[in-house]
BAMIRO-752657 format. One record per residue (C-alpha): residue in one letter; x, y, z. Coordinates in steps of 0.02 Angstrom, whole numbers, plus 50000, padded with zeros to 5 digits. Example, Ala and Ser with C-alpha at 12.3 -4.5 7.8 and 13.67 -1.06 7.14 Angstrom:
BAMIRO-752657
A506154977550390;S506844994750357;
This chain:
BAMIRO-752657
X500005000050000;X500615017349959;X501465025750106;X500605042450077;X498925033550063;X499105024650230;X499625040950314;X497955049250281;X497025037350395;X495565035350272;X495175027750104;X495295044550017;X496335060050038;X495555074250134;X494335084550034;X493715101750077;X491905102550125;X491015112149988;X489385114350084;X489625131250163;X488255142450232;X487655155850113;X488445169050224;X490125160450213;X490005159150024;X489645177750011;X491075181950129;X492265171050029;X491805179749867;X492025196949944;X493695191850019;X494375185549854;X493725200749760;X494465213249882;X496155204649878;X496155204449688;X495695222849681;X497105227149801;X498365218049692;X497685225849532;X497845243549602;X499595240649669;X499085242749851;X499815226249907;X499475207749892;X497765209649973;X498045196850110;X497485208150251;X496055217950172;X495305202350094;X495285192750257;X494675207750356;X493165210650246;X492755192050241;X492795190850431;X491715206350447;X490355197750345;X490575180750429;X491575180250592;X491665161150575;X492345161650399;X494065154850446;X493255139850528;X492155136750376;X493635138050257;X494675126150365;X493335112750369;X493935096950282;X495725102750256;X497275095050332;X498205109950403;X499915113150479;X500205128650585;X501975135250607;X502335147050750;X503815154450844;X504795170450864;X505965167850717;X505965157250560;X504085155950535;X504005162550358;X505495152550296;X504945136250377;X503175138950308;X503885140950133;X504975125450150;X503555114950223;X502405120550083;X503705114849956;X503895098050046;X502005095150052;X501915099249867;X502275080849838;X500435078049879;X499765091649765;X499295110049781;X499505117549954;X498655133250020;X499805144950115;X499985162950173;X501605164950076;X501745183750102;X501865182250291;X500125188750338;X500125177650492;X498565183050586;X496775176850559;X496445189650422;X497925182950323;X497425164850353;X495645168450296;X496235177050137;X497455162850096;X496145149150116;X494825158950020;X496035161249876;X496535142749876;X494805135849835;X494625117349873;X496475113749901;X496475099650031;X498115104550117;X498685120650198;X500255126750286;X499955142750383;X501235153750467;X500455159250632;X500925173750745;X501355166450914;X500095177751003;X498675171550891;X499035152950905;X497585149551026;X496315158350914;X496935150350753;X497035133050833;X495215134250888;X494645139550714;X495675127950604;X495865111750705;X497575108150628;X498355091150603;X500095097450651;X500805112450743;X502665116450729;X503435126250874;X505095133750820;X505775144650961;X505355158351086;X506425173751120;X506205192251155;X505365201951016;X504595219351000;X504625223951184;X503185236351167;X502045223251087;X502565205551128;X502305196151290;X503765192151402;X504515175751342;X503995165151492;X502225171951479;X502155166951296;X502765149451339;X501405148351471;X500085153851344;X500645140251226;X500635127151362;X498865131651417;X498295132051236;X499025115151188;X498545105551345;X497345091651299;X497275096151114;X497225081450991;X498575088750881;X500305082450840;X501745094150883;X503395095950793;X504485105250918;X506245111750944;X507125100851073;X508505113851096;X507395127851164;X506925125451348;X505435137151331;X504725127051187;X505015110551276;X504105117051430;X502695123851324;X502345106351256;X502205098851432;X500345096051417;X500445086651252;X500675068051231;X501115068451045;X502755077151003;X504085074450871;X505715082650927;X506885091350805;X508665096850848;X508365113950773;X509685122850877;X509685138350985;X511085151050970;X510195164251075;X510155158251255;X509805174051353;X507935171151366;X508055153251427;X509325152751568;X507925151451697;X506805136251710;X505005141651676;X504375127551786;X505315129751950;X506415145251931;X508025135251938;X509515138751826;X509635130151657;X511345121951639;X512165120151470;X513775111051434;X515215123251430;X514205138451485;X513805146851650;X512105154951683;X512235173951700;X511895183251861;X510045185451823;X509765166751812;X510735163851973;X509695177152061;X508065169152004;X508665151952055;X509145158452227;X507435166652247;X506545150152220;X505275158552107;X504785153251932;X504815166651796;X502925168351799;X502895173851980;X504365185551952;X503435193851809;X501865195951914;X502835204152056;X503905214951941;X505435208952038;X506515204451889;X508415206251911;X509375215651776;X510755207051683;X511195208151501;X511975196151378;X513825196851331;X514105213451246;X512435220351306;X511705230951444;X511845227051627;X510415239251661;X509545254551591;X510545269651537;X510365283651664;X509325297751594;X508555286851459;X506845291051389;X506045275851469;X506545259951562;X508065252751474;X507855264451327;X509435271951251;X508445287351199;X509525299451297;X511315297851358;X512475309951448;X513035323251326;X511785318551191;X510005325351196;X509345310751095;X509925296850983;X508525301250865;X508695314750735;X507415327150670;X505855318850606;X506295302350689;X505095294050812;X506205297450962;X505785305451129;X504735321351124;X505765337051107;X507305327651047;X508505337950947;X510075331050870;X510745337950707;X511555323350616;X512995325550496;X512865318750321;X514055304750361;X514765298050524;X516415289350549;X516845283050721;X518405290450796;X519085274150862;X519215256450798;X519695240450886;X521555236250872;X521255220750767;X520005228750649;X520455230950467;X520455249050409;X518775253950333;X518685254950146;X518885271850064;X517245278549997;X517205285049819;X517415303749792;X515555306849775;X515195300549951;X515055314950074;X516155312050226;X516255320750393;X516935316150562;X515885317650716;X516955324850853;X516625317351022;X515565302650962;X516745290251043;X516815299851206;X514925301451213;X514685282851189;X516085278951311;X515295290051441;X513625281451413;X514455264551429;X515325269351590;X513715276151664;X512675260851620;X513905246551638;X513875241751454;X515115228251415;X515975231551251;X516565214151208;X515975196651233;X517085183551314;X516835165051327;X516075160351496;X516925147251603;X516355129251595;X514885125151706;X515035110951830;X513465100851799;X513855086851921;X513125069551915;X511425075851863;X511955080951688;X511125069551560;X511975061651413;X511255055251251;X511585037051303;X510845038451476;X509405026951522;X508125029751656;X506295031951696;X505175044751617;X505295061651701;X503895065651824;X502515077551780;X503145095451787;X501555104551738;X499685101451749;X499095090851606;X500635080951558;X502415075351591;X504035083551540;X505055071451434;X506705064751500;X508205058751401;X507875040251408;X508325033251238;X510035027951176;X510855037951038;X509985035450873;X508405028250948;X506745036550968;X506325042651142;X505065032351238;X504295045151354;X502465049851323;X502935066951258;X504355061151150;X503555047151051;X504215040550890;X503645047750725;X501945042450654;X501635024250616;X501775025350426;X503545032250436;X504485015650436;X506245012950380;X505715000150251;X504805013950157;X506405023850135;X507755012350064;X509345019049989;X508575016749817;X507355030849859;X508725042849902;X509045038050082;X510815033950136;X510835022550289;X512105027750417;X513135014750510;X512935024450672;X511105028550638;X511375046950678;X512755056650591;X513855068650686;X512765084350702;X513195102650704;X513565109450876;X512215122550852;X510935109550800;X511175097250941;X510695079850887;X511755067050979;X513065079751027;X513135081251218;X513815099051200;X512055104251147;X511275096451302;X510365106751432;X509425102951592;X508685111851742;X509785110751896;X508275110352010;X506935099551927;X506705086351792;X506505098151645;X507845093751518;X508195092051334;X507245077551257;X508085065951135;X507765072950960;X507115061250826;X507665072750683;X509425079650680;X510495089750561;X512285087750503;X513315097850381;X512375092950223;X510965081350274;X509445078950385;X509415062750484;X507685055350511;X507085045350662;X507765029050590;X509505035450555;X509255037750368;X510205052750303;X509335063550173;X510515075350085;X509825092850065;X510435106349948;X509725123249993;X509815139849903;X509485148350071;X511035152850172;X511505149050351;X511465134750475;X509775140350539;X508975136450371;X509635118650375;X508725116950541;X507165124850464;X507295111850326;X507325097850456;X505755104750535;X504925105650364;X505335087450328;X504665082350499;X503035091550463;X502885083450292;X503175066250368;X501645068750478;X500635070850319;X501365054650250;X502685062150135;X504295051850132;X505815062750168;X506675055550015;X505315063249907;X505145079450003;X506995083850022;X507345087749837;X505905100149835;X506745110949968;X508075115749842;X506745124849739;X506545138349872;X507665152949822;X506945167149924;X505545169750049;X504475185550033;X506045194549972;X507165187550110;X508815180550047;X508435188149876;X509975192649773;X509875207649657;X511155214849536;X511245233749529;X512615246349487;X513935232749487;X513405226649659;X512795209249703;X511535213949837;X510835201149958;X509365205650072;X509255198550248;X507865202150371;X508215203050559;X506925209150683;X507585204750856;X509215199750943;X509095181250899;X508735185550717;X510235197250707;X511415183750769;X510805172150632;X510955185950501;X512775188850549;X513055170250522;X512285170850348;X513155186650289;X514795185750193;X516305195450251;X515895210050136;X515265227950146;X513675227550251;X512235239850262;X511235239850424;X509555248650419;X508435251450572;X506695259050582;X505525260050731;X503795261050655;X502265251950716;X502635235250631;X504425235750698;X504005240850876;X504415258350938;X505665252851069;X507445251151003;X508275246351168;X508445228651099;X509925234850998;X510945233851158;X510545215351171;X511425212051006;X513305209351000;X513845218150839;X515685213650860;X515605200350721;X515495215050599;X517195221950650;X518445221650509;X517225224650367;X516505240950297;X514875244650389;X513585257350333;X512045262450433;X510385270150382;X508565270950430;X507445281250543;X508415276050697;X510165275950625;X510825286150771;X510215273650899;X511185260850799;X512685272650791;X512815273250981;X512705254250992;X514055251450862;X515185264250946;X515005254951110;X515465238651022;X516975246850939;X516345243950762;X516785258050638;X515365263550527;X514785276250398;X513075284250401;X512135285950237;X510475294450211;X509795283150073;X510015266449990;X510675275249835;X512025283449940;X512485266550011;X512725259749836;X513805274649789;X514885272349944;X515325254049914;X516465246149783;X515855233549653;X515525216249721;X514485209149862;X513425220549970;X512525212650117;X510955221750178;X510265217650350;X508705227150399;X507215226050515;X505455224450446;X504945241450377;X506725246050332;X506815229650235;X505195233750144;X505835251350102;X507395244250021;X506405230949928;X505255244449861;X506755254649802;X507495239649712;X505805234949635;X505535252949577;X507205253549487;X507115235849417;
């Protein structure tokens, strides 16, 4: 019997129910028409307006459109859009797949995507982490993928532990299969109420939001790393993060290269809006503190560079240059006043003692750590599927005999190939556990090595991606795990991942004025770390705005260690370029300020130009490139 066929659990593939109430039919027609009109008039892809009008006519339209479809929801702080695109490509083996490919990840976008898709029986929907409860209730998905949780848009998003708690309460008792990141303690805790989880070693480079156990308040121990002071303080208090949030008694401590507390005189808690000697980091017309006045020069060059930094490239004659006297001293004074650390150093090795788990450790299932379900323990030997209730093996149809080497699989002698350090897998260096309770990293069924994804039976599936970076190999593993839950063999799904060249403009490469321009989107500290990993050692333009979609608070810049950019030409632009200027000065990274994308092109030599921007700045640059092209 065909493997895909058995995976559906019925004699026929899922078919969308065509019997919709008259009101739903009218709402669907209006939604599709409004979206088409928006596209025709150049006002956008119509994802939001179409869904909004449809839901105004029929508030239950999303539920009606979801009826009869097999749906996967993908949620997390970072990587949603890319993983959604990869999973859609993988599920394409089964036929057409509905998806919100432009990233409209709230119910309006989901409604518009499903209305446009007609009777397509499958859907992969990117879902904003805040809206997961609402979308889950309306769509009744087959699979939910949980990628990661980290700080994001401080003036909009929930605190990370609160978001994990929301997920846990939402998922408890739900008959849905989860595909979850085993390397993120917050994600693992959030799945505590579920008894059906497939674990993926998707990696976690950003640790500063998961040093404290969300269950008991103890410190999370990681091999080779020591929890920072904030985690130690929380562990000593005996309070879990939820109770600390409620009381407002949260200790301050920043990541390496970040803030140890708010800057004195700032325009809000932790906000670098005002520093000694500088009225505001925002220039005229920028959304900075009221009354801010700072006359920016045309171009800024820092007055000091780290000793090991290569000299910045010389700009062409048509680039306006001016030195800003005192910029270094202003930033240095701000750093001294606030305790900013200007460089990151490797922390000492943590002593985990006899409680540290290994990938070959055997033992009983961990006790229940949260109402509604157990927290999985590391109980399976390397290469085997975990046996705890929340770390079950992959779905029944996914058997090794369905994926012989003749189908593209390459059996591994050791079952699991040596994984990347960042991706975990069987590597004990990626292990983590709470020092005070049984919360710990579950054994992943899907792992990643340098050029392949290893499935739960040790079969290696080579992947060739057009998308850069280690994080996208992990996203590919998650996409294959999702597709497997729909009955798609990894050997058939893996080649389709190579077809994805860009995602809503992200990773796109454009030729202009002799420059090979690559666009990278980064919206929060974890995203910026991954962007630095993807970018070549080439001239780099950083662009920062602080408009409503970005979040108005730019204090997160001080959570990012920009030192990896040292030694390459760096240009800065955007509404909040001067907030970024202060941060780079503190990190000792020389930079040049440019007022426009055209000026950035004029100031760089032929060759590669990396562009890293947050959301609206990214869209501004895309629009400029589209206009010219």
